[in-house]
C-alpha positions in Angstrom: -9.3 22.3 -4.4 -8.1 24.8 -6.9 -11.6 26.0 -7.7 -12.5 26.4 -4.0 -9.4 28.4 -3.2 -9.0 30.4 -6.5 -5.6 28.8 -6.9 -4.1 27.6 -10.3 -4.2 23.8 -10.8 -0.5 23.5 -10.3 -0.5 25.4 -7.1 -3.5 23.5 -5.8 -1.6 20.3 -6.5 1.4 21.4 -4.7 -0.6 22.5 -1.7 -2.5 19.2 -1.6 0.8 17.4 -1.9 2.2 19.2 1.0 -0.6 18.4 3.3 -0.8 14.6 2.2 3.0 14.0 2.3 2.9 15.3 5.9 0.0 12.9 6.6 2.1 10.0 4.9 4.8 10.8 7.4 2.4 10.5 10.3 1.0 7.2 9.7 2.3 3.6 9.3 3.0 2.3 5.8 0.2 -0.1 6.1 -2.3 2.6 7.0 -1.0 4.7 4.1 -1.4 1.8 1.6 -4.9 1.4 2.8 -5.7 5.1 2.0 -3.8 5.0 -1.3 -5.4 1.7 -2.5 -8.8 3.3 -2.2 -8.0 6.3 -4.4 -7.8 6.3 -8.2 -4.5 5.4 -9.9 -1.9 8.1 -9.8 -2.9 9.7 -6.4 0.1 8.1 -4.7 2.4 10.8 -6.0 0.3 13.4 -4.0 1.5 11.6 -0.9 5.2 11.7 -2.0 5.1 8.0 -3.0 5.6 6.6 -6.5 3.1 3.9 -5.7 1.9 1.6 -2.9 4.7 0.8 -0.5 5.9 -2.8 -0.2 
């Protein structure tokens, strides 16, 4: 994302996290877990979550 927008990596991460945490608030915990479980390890933090929800 940073390369496409010309943003620094940290800014791109913050921007992505803002969008994904808003998405996380809009879907059920089960739906969010389905999405996060399909991503590489460590992506949950971009959604504002430390890991998969219980």
